[in-house]
N, CA, C and O of each residue as an XYZ file, in Angstrom:
272
protein
N      16.411      5.199     -3.581
C      15.229      5.569     -3.067
C      14.091      4.459     -3.096
O      14.238      3.573     -3.938
N      13.057      4.411     -2.334
C      11.929      3.603     -2.349
C      10.566      4.279     -2.529
O      10.284      5.308     -1.914
N       9.880      3.790     -3.228
C       8.413      4.516     -3.273
C       7.670      3.585     -2.481
O       7.770      2.361     -2.563
N       6.754      4.363     -1.538
C       5.863      3.707     -0.496
C       4.428      3.585     -1.395
O       3.779      4.575     -1.733
N       4.050      2.172     -1.723
C       2.658      2.155     -2.221
C       1.824      1.574     -1.415
O       2.265      0.674     -0.700
N       0.638      1.886     -1.344
C      -0.742      1.153     -0.664
C      -1.608      0.543     -1.859
O      -2.043      1.249     -2.770
N      -1.770     -0.513     -1.793
C      -2.567     -1.383     -2.731
C      -3.773     -1.686     -2.032
O      -3.777     -2.288     -0.958
N      -4.936     -1.227     -2.698
C      -6.218     -1.742     -2.119
C      -6.809     -3.033     -2.998
O      -7.180     -2.888     -4.162
N      -6.843     -4.055     -2.440
C      -7.005     -5.324     -3.077
C      -8.415     -6.067     -2.545
O      -8.841     -5.975     -1.394
N      -8.994     -6.763     -3.546
C     -10.211     -7.543     -3.129
C      -9.956     -8.474     -1.934
O      -8.807     -8.894     -1.795
N     -10.850     -8.820     -1.105
C     -10.826     -9.447      0.130
C     -10.452    -10.969     -0.321
O      -9.593    -11.534      0.357
N     -10.933    -11.553     -1.228
C     -10.663    -12.855     -1.764
C      -9.304    -13.133     -2.626
O      -8.900    -14.209     -3.068
N      -8.754    -11.904     -2.724
C      -7.554    -12.013     -3.658
C      -6.373    -12.377     -2.819
O      -6.144    -11.803     -1.754
N      -5.544    -13.433     -3.353
C      -4.312    -13.880     -2.623
C      -3.480    -12.957     -2.446
O      -3.363    -12.141     -3.360
N      -2.691    -12.807     -1.283
C      -1.674    -11.756     -1.180
C      -0.661    -11.752     -2.217
O      -0.193    -10.667     -2.563
N      -0.266    -12.818     -2.753
C       0.919    -12.950     -3.608
C       0.303    -12.193     -4.992
O       0.982    -11.523     -5.770
N      -0.925    -12.420     -5.091
C      -1.337    -11.877     -6.519
C      -1.751    -10.353     -6.322
O      -1.950     -9.783     -7.395
N      -1.910     -9.629     -5.274
C      -2.057     -8.333     -4.987
C      -0.797     -7.348     -5.301
O       0.009     -6.916     -4.477
N      -0.828     -7.149     -6.450
C       0.265     -6.305     -7.189
C      -0.188     -5.043     -7.885
O      -1.364     -5.050     -8.250
N       0.467     -4.051     -8.116
C      -0.092     -2.769     -8.664
C      -1.082     -3.113     -9.878
O      -2.183     -2.569     -9.971
N      -0.598     -4.076    -10.820
C      -1.406     -4.253    -11.974
C      -2.860     -4.791    -11.680
O      -3.813     -4.519    -12.410
N      -2.955     -5.590    -10.531
C      -4.156     -6.295    -10.296
C      -4.969     -5.605     -9.041
O      -6.071     -6.030     -8.695
N      -4.384     -4.611     -8.460
C      -5.112     -3.953     -7.257
C      -6.160     -3.055     -7.745
O      -6.025     -2.433     -8.799
N      -7.324     -2.961     -6.919
C      -8.415     -2.054     -7.191
C      -7.878     -0.643     -7.120
O      -8.369      0.165     -7.907
N      -6.970     -0.247     -6.315
C      -6.543      1.137     -6.302
C      -5.022      0.988     -5.875
O      -4.583      0.059     -5.197
N      -4.246      2.111     -6.409
C      -2.831      2.128     -6.158
C      -2.487      3.464     -5.691
O      -2.532      4.334     -6.561
N      -2.125      3.857     -4.413
C      -1.687      5.113     -3.943
C      -0.359      5.164     -3.625
O       0.074      4.228     -2.954
N       0.424      6.077     -3.964
C       2.101      6.532     -3.734
C       1.865      7.243     -2.390
O       1.128      8.229     -2.351
N       2.431      6.801     -1.357
C       2.334      7.445     -0.033
C       3.543      8.369      0.193
O       3.673      9.082      1.188
N       4.388      8.292     -0.794
C       5.835      9.117     -0.253
C       6.999      8.153     -0.898
O       6.848      7.236     -1.705
N       8.184      8.635     -0.305
C       9.500      8.100     -0.706
C      10.332      8.081      0.657
O      10.278      8.908      1.567
N      11.057      7.014      0.575
C      12.157      6.872      1.572
C      13.401      6.297      1.175
O      13.473      5.497      0.242
N      14.500      6.717      1.924
C      15.802      6.117      1.377
C      16.137      4.740      1.559
O      16.923      4.213      0.772
N      15.596      4.043      2.575
C      15.851      2.419      2.533
C      14.721      1.799      2.741
O      13.706      2.469      2.933
N      14.681      0.585      2.742
C      13.428     -0.462      2.668
C      12.813     -0.324      4.047
O      11.616     -0.064      4.165
N      13.646     -0.502      5.138
C      13.135     -0.355      6.581
C      12.491      0.782      6.847
O      11.423      0.753      7.459
N      13.033      1.906      6.439
C      12.097      3.156      6.578
C      10.984      3.418      5.743
O      10.118      4.251      6.012
N      11.007      2.662      4.665
C       9.926      2.653      3.811
C       8.604      1.932      4.371
O       7.444      2.335      4.277
N       9.095      0.732      4.991
C       7.861      0.100      5.554
C       7.196      0.663      7.022
O       6.043      0.568      7.442
N       8.324      1.244      7.581
C       7.832      1.976      8.973
C       6.997      3.197      8.584
O       5.979      3.394      9.247
N       7.283      3.994      7.647
C       6.562      5.121      7.163
C       5.292      4.665      6.478
O       4.259      5.298      6.692
N       5.285      3.623      5.675
C       3.895      3.073      5.040
C       3.013      2.874      6.263
O       1.890      3.359      6.126
N       3.216      2.369      7.248
C       2.284      2.178      8.451
C       1.904      3.216      9.175
O       0.790      3.229      9.700
N       2.867      4.338      9.317
C       2.521      5.568      9.921
C       1.487      6.342      8.976
O       0.531      6.931      9.482
N       1.665      6.331      7.813
C       1.070      7.160      6.796
C      -0.296      6.783      6.670
O      -1.173      7.644      6.597
N      -0.572      5.444      6.635
C      -1.887      4.855      6.284
C      -3.010      5.355      7.227
O      -4.112      5.372      6.678
N      -2.993      5.709      8.336
C      -3.876      6.264      9.309
C      -4.276      7.617      8.786
O      -5.404      8.063      8.995
N      -3.277      8.332      8.045
C      -3.463      9.796      7.682
C      -4.369      9.930      6.399
O      -4.993     10.968      6.179
N      -4.413      8.844      5.565
C      -4.919      8.838      4.262
C      -6.387      8.555      4.377
O      -6.739      7.460      4.815
N      -7.241      9.421      4.032
C      -8.710      9.251      4.408
C      -9.276      8.007      3.543
O     -10.021      7.149      4.017
N      -8.841      8.029      2.281
C      -9.227      6.869      1.362
C      -8.963      5.554      2.136
O      -9.898      4.782      2.347
N      -7.739      5.290      2.553
C      -7.458      4.078      3.226
C      -8.184      3.869      4.652
O      -8.080      2.803      5.258
N      -8.895      4.919      5.125
C      -9.517      4.645      6.211
C     -11.095      4.384      5.958
O     -11.922      4.209      6.853
N     -11.312      4.390      4.798
C     -12.664      4.374      4.119
C     -12.783      2.828      3.180
O     -13.642      2.648      2.317
N     -11.873      1.944      3.515
C     -11.941      0.929      2.528
C     -13.223      0.037      2.815
O     -13.733      0.139      3.931
N     -13.695     -0.700      2.023
C     -14.985     -1.257      2.056
C     -14.787     -2.644      2.917
O     -13.658     -2.955      3.296
N     -15.929     -3.463      3.210
C     -15.691     -4.729      3.983
C     -15.108     -5.755      3.029
O     -14.712     -6.841      3.452
N     -15.054     -5.432      1.782
C     -14.642     -6.562      0.893
C     -13.371     -6.270      0.459
O     -13.005     -6.890     -0.540
N     -12.550     -5.434      0.984
C     -11.264     -4.822      0.529
C     -10.176     -5.171      1.673
O     -10.555     -5.470      2.805
N      -8.899     -5.124      1.352
C      -7.837     -5.019      2.348
C      -6.603     -4.234      1.793
O      -6.423     -3.982      0.601
N      -5.962     -3.963      2.594
C      -4.644     -3.001      2.122
C      -3.182     -3.707      2.344
O      -2.832     -4.332      3.345
N      -2.437     -3.458      1.192
C      -1.193     -4.363      1.219
C      -0.175     -3.182      0.851
O      -0.349     -2.547     -0.189
N       0.872     -2.898      1.700
C       1.817     -1.969      1.524
C       3.005     -2.688      0.700
O       3.291     -3.880      0.812
N       3.693     -1.697     -0.205
C       4.777     -2.303     -0.974
C       5.680     -1.187     -1.081
O       5.317     -0.029     -1.291
N       7.005     -1.617     -0.913
C       8.090     -0.667     -1.065
C       8.867     -1.011     -2.347
O       9.455     -2.087     -2.448
N       8.866     -0.027     -3.392
C       9.276     -0.450     -4.759
C      10.673      0.540     -4.917
O      10.634      1.747     -4.680
N      11.810     -0.122     -5.321
C      12.930      0.569     -5.417
C      12.699      1.283     -6.901
O      12.269      0.780     -7.939
N      13.164      2.711     -6.607
C      12.972      3.559     -7.833
C      14.343      3.551     -8.759
O      14.381      4.191     -9.810
């Protein structure tokens, strides 16, 4: 199983450095059986989460699928 994570990171933060310990906020959006389904569901879920639709102009979202 894979956990679907949405990481809210600072605009100036390098994408490689945007990880759960360094993100401004971490949200678990759900779980999927395989990695491909995980990334597909991450994209589909993002628009439904109010917090992700209200990120600031100095933030961006990175999706991550972590094996459980």
